[in-house]
C-alpha positions as CSV (number, residue, x, y, z in Angstrom):
1,M,-219.1,68.5,-30.6
2,F,-221.9,71.1,-30.7
3,T,-224.9,71.5,-32.9
4,A,-225.2,74.8,-34.8
5,E,-227.7,76.0,-32.3
6,Q,-225.5,75.2,-29.4
7,Q,-222.5,77.0,-31.2
8,D,-224.8,80.0,-31.6
9,F,-225.8,79.8,-27.8
10,A,-222.1,79.7,-26.8
11,R,-221.2,82.7,-29.0
12,A,-224.2,84.8,-27.7
13,I,-222.9,84.2,-24.1
14,E,-219.4,85.1,-25.1
15,K,-220.5,88.4,-26.6
16,F,-222.7,89.1,-23.5
17,C,-219.8,88.7,-21.3
18,A,-217.5,90.8,-23.6
19,D,-220.1,93.6,-23.5
20,H,-221.0,93.6,-19.8
21,C,-218.1,92.2,-17.7
22,A,-215.0,91.9,-19.7
23,S,-213.1,94.7,-18.1
24,A,-212.0,95.1,-14.4
25,E,-213.9,98.4,-14.2
26,Q,-217.2,96.7,-15.3
27,R,-216.8,93.9,-12.9
28,A,-215.9,96.3,-10.0
29,E,-219.1,98.2,-10.8
30,L,-221.2,95.1,-10.6
31,T,-219.6,93.7,-7.5
32,D,-219.1,96.8,-5.1
33,G,-215.6,97.4,-6.1
34,G,-214.7,93.7,-6.3
35,R,-215.7,93.0,-2.7
36,L,-218.5,90.6,-3.7
37,S,-218.4,87.6,-5.9
38,N,-221.9,87.7,-7.2
39,S,-223.9,90.4,-9.0
40,P,-227.7,90.3,-8.7
41,E,-227.8,92.9,-11.4
42,L,-226.0,90.6,-13.9
43,L,-228.0,87.7,-13.0
44,S,-231.2,89.7,-13.6
45,R,-229.9,90.6,-17.1
46,L,-229.2,86.9,-17.9
47,A,-232.7,85.9,-16.6
48,G,-234.2,88.5,-18.9
49,L,-232.4,86.7,-21.8
50,G,-234.0,83.4,-20.7
51,W,-230.6,81.9,-20.2
52,L,-230.8,80.9,-16.4
53,G,-231.9,77.3,-15.8
54,V,-231.6,76.5,-19.4
55,S,-231.7,72.8,-18.4
56,L,-234.8,73.2,-16.2
57,P,-238.3,72.5,-17.4
58,V,-240.2,75.2,-19.1
59,E,-243.1,75.0,-16.7
60,Y,-240.9,76.3,-14.0
61,G,-239.4,79.1,-16.1
62,G,-236.5,77.1,-17.5
63,G,-235.3,76.7,-21.0
64,G,-236.4,72.9,-21.3
65,A,-232.9,72.0,-22.8
66,G,-230.3,69.6,-21.3
67,M,-227.1,69.5,-19.4
68,V,-225.1,70.0,-22.5
69,E,-226.6,73.5,-22.8
70,E,-226.3,74.1,-19.2
71,C,-222.6,73.3,-19.3
72,I,-222.2,75.7,-22.2
73,F,-223.7,78.5,-20.1
74,L,-221.5,77.6,-17.1
75,E,-218.4,77.3,-19.1
76,E,-218.8,80.5,-21.2
77,T,-219.9,82.6,-18.2
78,A,-216.8,81.4,-16.2
79,R,-214.6,82.0,-19.2
80,G,-216.1,85.5,-19.5
81,L,-215.5,86.2,-15.8
82,A,-219.2,86.8,-15.1
83,P,-219.6,87.4,-11.4
84,I,-222.3,84.9,-10.9
85,H,-220.5,82.2,-8.9
86,A,-223.4,81.3,-6.7
87,Y,-225.6,80.3,-9.7
88,G,-223.9,77.0,-9.9
89,T,-224.8,76.3,-6.2
90,G,-228.5,77.4,-6.8
91,L,-228.5,75.0,-9.8
92,T,-227.3,72.1,-7.6
93,A,-230.1,72.9,-5.1
94,A,-232.6,73.0,-8.0
95,Q,-231.6,69.6,-9.2
96,T,-232.5,68.1,-5.8
97,Y,-235.9,69.9,-5.7
98,L,-236.6,68.8,-9.4
99,R,-236.1,65.2,-8.5
100,H,-237.4,65.0,-4.9
101,G,-239.3,68.1,-4.1
102,S,-243.1,68.7,-4.0
103,E,-244.8,70.6,-6.8
104,Q,-245.1,73.7,-4.6
105,Q,-241.3,73.5,-3.7
106,K,-240.4,73.1,-7.4
107,K,-242.6,76.1,-8.4
108,E,-241.0,78.3,-5.8
109,V,-237.4,77.4,-6.0
110,L,-236.9,76.6,-9.7
111,S,-238.9,79.6,-10.8
112,N,-236.9,81.8,-8.4
113,L,-233.6,80.6,-9.8
114,C,-234.7,81.1,-13.4
115,S,-235.8,84.6,-12.6
116,G,-232.4,85.6,-11.3
117,R,-232.8,85.1,-7.6
118,F,-230.4,83.1,-5.5
119,E,-230.9,79.7,-3.9
120,A,-228.6,78.0,-1.4
121,I,-227.9,74.4,0.0
122,A,-226.6,74.0,3.6
123,L,-224.7,70.7,4.0
124,S,-221.4,71.1,5.6
125,E,-220.8,71.6,9.3
126,P,-217.7,72.5,11.4
127,G,-217.2,68.8,12.0
128,A,-218.7,67.4,8.9
129,G,-217.4,68.4,5.5
130,S,-216.3,65.5,3.3
131,D,-217.9,63.2,5.8
132,L,-221.5,64.4,5.5
133,G,-222.8,61.3,7.3
134,S,-221.5,62.9,10.5
135,V,-223.8,66.0,10.5
136,R,-225.2,66.9,13.9
137,T,-227.7,69.7,13.1
138,R,-230.7,68.2,14.7
139,A,-234.3,68.4,13.6
140,V,-236.7,67.2,16.4
141,R,-240.3,66.4,15.4
142,D,-242.8,68.5,17.5
143,G,-246.3,67.9,16.1
144,D,-246.6,69.2,12.7
145,R,-243.2,70.9,12.6
146,F,-239.5,70.1,13.2
147,V,-237.4,72.2,15.6
148,V,-234.0,72.7,14.2
149,N,-230.8,73.5,16.2
150,G,-227.1,73.4,15.0
151,Q,-224.6,75.1,12.7
152,K,-223.8,74.9,9.1
153,T,-220.7,76.4,7.5
154,W,-219.2,77.3,4.1
155,I,-222.7,77.9,2.8
156,T,-222.5,79.7,-0.5
157,A,-224.8,82.6,-1.1
158,A,-226.9,82.1,2.1
159,H,-226.8,85.8,2.6
160,L,-228.4,86.3,-0.8
161,A,-230.6,83.3,-1.1
162,D,-234.4,83.3,-0.5
163,H,-234.5,79.7,0.5
164,L,-232.1,77.1,2.1
165,L,-232.1,73.4,1.4
166,V,-230.8,72.1,4.8
167,L,-229.3,68.6,5.6
168,T,-230.5,67.7,9.2
169,R,-230.4,64.6,11.5
170,T,-233.8,63.5,12.5
171,S,-232.8,60.2,14.0
172,T,-229.7,58.7,15.6
173,E,-230.7,55.1,15.1
174,G,-228.8,52.8,12.8
175,T,-225.8,53.8,10.8
176,K,-224.6,57.3,10.5
177,H,-226.1,57.5,6.9
178,R,-229.5,56.8,8.2
179,G,-231.8,59.3,9.8
180,L,-230.9,62.3,7.6
181,T,-233.6,64.5,6.3
182,L,-233.6,67.4,3.9
183,L,-235.7,70.5,4.9
184,Y,-236.8,73.5,2.9
185,L,-237.0,76.9,4.6
186,T,-236.9,80.6,3.8
187,T,-233.9,82.6,5.0
188,D,-236.0,85.0,7.0
189,T,-237.3,82.2,9.3
190,P,-237.1,83.2,13.0
191,G,-234.1,81.8,14.8
192,L,-232.0,81.6,11.6
193,Q,-228.7,83.6,11.7
194,I,-226.3,84.1,8.8
195,K,-222.8,85.4,9.4
196,P,-220.3,86.0,6.5
197,I,-217.0,84.2,6.1
198,I,-214.6,86.5,4.3
199,T,-212.5,84.6,1.8
200,M,-209.7,85.5,-0.6
201,D,-212.3,85.8,-3.5
202,G,-214.7,88.0,-1.6
203,H,-217.8,87.4,0.4
204,T,-219.3,84.2,-1.0
205,V,-219.8,81.8,2.0
206,N,-221.4,82.0,5.3
207,D,-221.9,80.3,8.8
208,V,-225.5,79.6,9.4
209,F,-226.8,79.2,12.9
210,F,-230.1,77.5,13.9
211,T,-231.6,78.3,17.2
212,D,-235.2,76.6,17.8
213,V,-235.9,77.1,14.1
214,A,-239.5,75.9,13.4
215,V,-239.9,74.2,10.0
216,P,-243.2,72.7,9.0
217,V,-243.2,68.9,8.3
218,A,-244.7,69.8,4.9
219,N,-241.3,71.3,4.1
220,V,-239.5,67.9,4.0
221,V,-237.9,67.4,0.7
222,G,-238.3,63.8,-0.4
223,G,-238.9,61.6,2.7
224,V,-238.0,61.8,6.4
225,G,-234.8,59.8,7.2
226,D,-233.7,59.1,3.5
227,A,-231.7,62.2,2.5
228,W,-228.4,60.3,2.0
229,H,-229.6,58.3,-1.0
230,R,-231.1,61.4,-2.5
231,L,-228.0,63.4,-2.0
232,M,-225.7,60.8,-3.5
233,R,-227.9,60.7,-6.6
234,G,-227.5,64.4,-7.1
235,L,-223.8,64.7,-6.6
236,N,-223.0,63.6,-10.1
237,V,-224.7,66.6,-11.5
238,E,-223.1,69.0,-8.9
239,R,-219.6,67.7,-9.8
240,L,-220.3,68.2,-13.6
241,I,-221.5,71.8,-12.8
242,I,-218.1,72.5,-11.0
243,A,-216.2,70.8,-13.8
244,A,-217.9,73.0,-16.5
245,M,-217.2,76.2,-14.6
246,S,-213.5,75.1,-14.1
247,I,-213.1,74.5,-17.8
248,G,-214.3,78.0,-18.5
249,A,-211.8,79.4,-16.0
250,A,-209.0,77.3,-17.4
251,R,-209.7,78.5,-21.0
252,R,-209.7,82.1,-19.8
253,S,-206.4,81.7,-18.0
254,L,-204.9,80.0,-21.1
255,E,-206.2,82.7,-23.6
256,D,-204.9,85.6,-21.4
257,T,-201.5,83.9,-21.1
258,I,-201.3,83.3,-24.9
259,N,-202.2,86.9,-25.6
260,Y,-199.5,88.0,-23.1
261,V,-196.7,85.9,-24.4
262,R,-197.3,86.9,-28.0
263,Q,-196.9,90.6,-27.0
264,R,-194.2,90.3,-24.5
265,E,-190.5,90.6,-25.9
266,Q,-187.3,89.6,-24.4
267,F,-183.9,89.2,-26.0
268,G,-185.3,90.9,-29.0
269,R,-188.2,88.7,-29.9
270,S,-191.6,87.6,-28.6
271,I,-191.4,85.1,-25.7
272,S,-193.9,83.0,-27.5
273,S,-191.1,82.1,-29.9
274,F,-189.2,80.2,-27.3
275,Q,-189.7,76.5,-27.4
276,A,-189.9,76.1,-23.6
277,V,-192.9,78.5,-23.5
278,R,-194.6,76.9,-26.5
279,H,-194.3,73.5,-25.1
280,R,-195.7,74.5,-21.7
281,L,-198.7,76.0,-23.4
282,A,-199.0,73.0,-25.9
283,D,-199.3,70.7,-22.9
284,L,-201.9,72.9,-21.2
285,V,-204.0,73.1,-24.4
286,A,-203.9,69.3,-24.7
287,E,-205.1,68.8,-21.2
288,I,-207.8,71.5,-21.3
289,D,-209.2,70.1,-24.6
290,C,-209.2,66.5,-23.2
291,C,-211.1,67.6,-20.0
292,R,-213.5,69.8,-22.0
293,A,-214.5,66.8,-24.3
294,Y,-215.0,64.7,-21.2
295,V,-217.3,67.3,-19.6
296,Y,-219.6,67.2,-22.6
297,Q,-219.4,63.5,-22.8
298,V,-220.7,63.1,-19.3
299,A,-223.3,65.9,-19.9
300,A,-224.6,63.9,-22.9
301,Q,-224.8,60.9,-20.8
302,I,-226.9,62.7,-18.2
303,D,-229.2,63.9,-20.9
304,A,-229.6,60.3,-22.0
305,G,-230.9,59.4,-18.6
306,L,-227.7,57.8,-17.2
307,E,-227.2,60.3,-14.3
308,D,-227.4,57.6,-11.5
309,Q,-224.6,55.5,-13.2
310,L,-222.0,58.3,-13.4
311,A,-220.4,58.3,-10.0
312,R,-216.9,57.7,-11.3
313,E,-217.4,59.9,-14.3
314,G,-218.7,62.8,-12.3
315,S,-215.7,62.4,-9.9
316,I,-213.2,62.3,-12.8
317,A,-214.7,65.4,-14.4
318,K,-214.6,67.3,-11.2
319,L,-211.0,66.2,-10.2
320,K,-209.4,66.8,-13.6
321,C,-211.1,70.0,-14.6
322,T,-210.5,71.8,-11.2
323,E,-206.9,70.7,-11.2
324,V,-206.4,71.9,-14.8
325,A,-208.0,75.3,-14.0
326,K,-205.5,75.7,-11.1
327,R,-202.6,74.6,-13.3
328,A,-203.7,77.1,-16.0
329,A,-203.8,79.9,-13.7
330,L,-200.5,79.2,-12.1
331,E,-198.8,78.7,-15.4
332,G,-200.3,82.1,-16.4
333,V,-198.5,83.8,-13.4
334,Q,-195.2,82.0,-14.2
335,L,-195.2,82.9,-17.9
336,M,-196.3,86.4,-17.1
337,G,-193.4,86.8,-14.7
338,G,-193.8,89.7,-12.3
339,N,-196.8,91.0,-14.2
340,G,-198.7,87.9,-13.5
341,Y,-198.5,88.7,-9.8
342,T,-200.1,92.1,-10.2
343,V,-203.8,93.0,-10.0
344,E,-203.5,95.0,-13.3
345,Y,-203.0,91.9,-15.5
346,G,-205.8,89.8,-13.8
347,M,-204.0,86.5,-13.6
348,E,-203.9,86.7,-9.7
349,L,-207.7,86.8,-9.8
350,Q,-207.7,83.6,-11.8
351,V,-205.4,82.0,-9.2
352,R,-207.7,83.0,-6.3
353,K,-210.7,81.7,-8.2
354,A,-209.1,78.4,-9.0
355,L,-208.1,77.3,-5.6
356,A,-211.5,76.7,-3.9
357,P,-213.1,74.4,-6.5
358,T,-210.5,71.8,-5.7
359,I,-211.9,71.7,-2.2
360,Y,-215.6,72.4,-2.4
361,G,-218.2,70.0,-3.9
362,G,-216.2,67.1,-2.3
363,A,-212.5,67.7,-2.0
364,N,-210.4,66.2,-4.8
365,E,-208.9,63.7,-2.3
366,I,-212.5,62.4,-2.0
367,Q,-213.0,62.2,-5.7
368,R,-209.8,60.0,-5.9
369,D,-211.3,57.8,-3.3
370,I,-214.5,57.4,-5.3
371,I,-212.6,56.6,-8.4
372,G,-210.4,54.1,-6.5
373,K,-213.5,52.4,-5.1
374,S,-214.9,52.1,-8.6
375,L,-212.0,49.9,-9.4
376,G,-212.7,47.6,-6.5
377,L,-209.7,49.1,-4.5
C-alpha cells in the first residue's frame, strides 16, 4: 500500500512516539499531569523534524507531499498516543486558507501551523451544530470593517490558537445557506472572550464570545456571502483527517488488547487460546484493515485532484473509522476484564478518546444522511 519512502516515514513516527510519549509518565509530563489534551512542547519537536504540514506547500513551511503522507502522520501519531489532538483541527483550517485565503493569510496561518503553533476554526454555535446553515453570529459591515457579535461553542484549541477562522452571518436574505462569510482574526482581538469547556478527555474545547469585535474587511476568507460552498468543499478533507486519526487509535487499542490477552492466564492457559477471544479479535482486525485501506484509497483520490467529488467517500471513511475506533476500545475493556477499567492499563483512556470523534466533524448520523442522499434516498 505504501512506497518504501512512506514506510520509512511511518516507522520514523512510530519510533518518535515510542521514545517521547509511549508511557503514561511521559504523557503526564507533556500535558500537565494529563489535564490537557495537547502539548505545545511535543508539537515543537515534531515541527523541528519537518513533519507538521507534510501535505502543505513547501513555500509555507510544509513538506510538499500529499494526503497519503498526511494520513500516515495522523494515523501513527494517534497510534502512538501523541498528545497533539488539535493539530488535526488546525490542518482542517489550513486547508480552507490554502484553497480560499489571500496570500498573506496563507503565509501567516500555514507557516504558523507548520512551525508547531495552533490554529482553530469556529463553526458550531449553541443552536447550530450539525445544521451550520442556522448560524446566528452576526458580522455587520461598518465601513472598512465588520463588527461581530455572537457565540461559538465546542471550538477546539481556541485557547491555544493564534488565529480563528470564524463562520459568520453577513446577510439574512435568501435561504439559510446564503449570506454566510468566513472571517480571519487573531485571538487577542479586543471583544473576543474564550472560556474553557472541560470534557472527559481534558481541556480541548471552548466557548468563544464575540462582543463588538472589529474585523477588517480585508480579513474575509474567500468572498462575502459565499462561505457555505467553500466549507462544503473542505469537509471531505476534514472527515478524512478524523478517519486517519481514528484508525490510529483503533490500531493502538487492538495492539494493547492483543498484548494483554497473550499474557493473561485463566484456567491454566493464556486467554488468547480461547476461540471466543480469538474470533472477537479476528473480526476486529478484519474491520480495521478494511477501514485503513479505504482511508488511503480516499487519500490517494484527493492527491489525484478528486477532492470535490468525494462527499460520499469522505462520509464513509469518517463514519466507519470512528465507529471501529470506539468498538476497538470497548472490546479492549471487555477482554481485559476489570483491568480494562483501570487507569493503569490505559484502555479507559482509549475509550474516552474514541467517543467524541463519532460526534464532531459532523455527527455520524449526519454522515449516514449524506451517504443516503448519494443513493438518491
